[in-house]
N, C-alpha and C positions, 0 to 999 in steps of 0.2 A: 201499200196498204193491203191487208188480207181481203179476201173475197167475203163481202157482206152483201148478199143478193137482196136482203129484205130491208136494208137501210134506206130511209126516206129523207132524212135530214142530217146534215153534217155541218158542224160549226167548228172552225179552227181559229182560235184567238191567241195572239201573242206568241206564236210559234216562230221565234226569230231565226232559228236554224233551218227552217223549212226551205228547201230548194226547188221541189217539185210537188205537185199533187197528182197522184195516181189513183183515180177512182174507177179504174176500169172493171174491178170486181163488184162494183156497186150499181148494178143495172136497174134498180128500182129508185135510185136517189132522185128526189124531186126538187130539194132545195139545198144549195151549197152557199155557205157564208164564210167568207175568209176576212179576218180582221187583224191588222197589225202584224202581217207576216212579211217582215222586211227583207228576208233572204230570198224571197221568191222574185225571180226576174222575169219568167215566161210562164203563162199559163196556157197549156195546150190541153184541151179537153179530149179525152178518148170518146168513144161513142157512148154517150149517156142519153139513151132515147127518151127517158122520162123526166129529165131535169127541166123544170119550168121556171125556177127562180135562181138567179145568180147575183149575189151581192158581194162586192169587193169594197173594203174600206181600209184606208191608211196602210196600204201595202206599198211603201214608198220606193222600194227597189224594183217594182214590177214595171216592165217596159212594153210587153206585148201580151194581149189576150187573144187567143184563137177559138172562136165559137163554132168551128166547122163540125164537130161532132155533137152538136146540141139541137136536133130537129125539132124538139118541143119547147124550146126556151121561149117563154112569154114575157118575163120581166128581167131586165138587166139593170142593175144599179151599181155605179162605180163612183166612189167619192174619195177625194184626197189621196189619189195615187199619183204623186208628183213627177214620177219618171215615165209614166205610161205615155208612149207615142203613138201606138196603133192598137186598134181593135179589128180583128180580121174575121171575115166570113159571118157577118150578122145574119142569123136565120130568118127566113120569111115568117116564121111563126111568132116573131116578136111583136108584142102588144104595147109595152111601155119601155121607154129608154130614159134613164136618169144619169146624168154626168155631172159631177160637181167638183170643182177645184182639181182638175186633171190638166195642169197647166202647161204640159208639154204635149198633150194629145193632138195629133195632126191628122191621122187617117182613121176613117170609119168606113171600112170596106162593106159594101152591099147596102148602104143606106138607101139608095134609090130603088131597091127592090122589096122594101119592107111593106107589103101591101096590107098587112093586118095591123100595123102600128096605129094606135089610137091616141097616144099622148107621148110627149117628149119634154124633158127639161134639161137644159144645158146651162150650167152656171159656172163662171170663171174658168172656162176652157178657152183660153186666149188665142190659141192657134186655129180655132174653128170659127170662122166668120159666118154670120147668119146668111150673108149674100151667097156664100158658096154651098149652102144646103139646097138639096133638091126641092123643087116646088111642092111635091106631095108632103114634105116634112114641114115646111113653112106654114102650111094650111092647117096642121094638126093643133088640137088644144094644148095649151101649156099645163103641165102638171103642177099641182100645188107644191109648195116647198115642205116636203114631208117625205120621209122614207118608209117603205113598206116594213 
């Protein structure tokens, strides 16, 4: 992707041949929405210091998401990513976490360090057992069944 230093919102929908997302030249990006990008297998975000919202939906080929370069991420919503197994390096800035129908999801790295998390919603993620969640997560209010 070309350098777009003032871009704040990016939505990619039905990009079936998309193999990777390179937003390195989009330093002002605040919201990234990926929908039905089935060729995408791994989402490794470069340093996006202003990204606050990441929404992933129906990216059926997606197996891993690495949030290591997202120090300002506040809202993470992932829905119907049936092959997703791992979300790595959840940032401490995260306030809301919504996971729905990620039926292969097994690993949420950094869940126990999310001191700013205010709400969580995990629905039909069968490999994540409630009893395996850290105590600080179990005490959080459950978010309504609604996407941002």
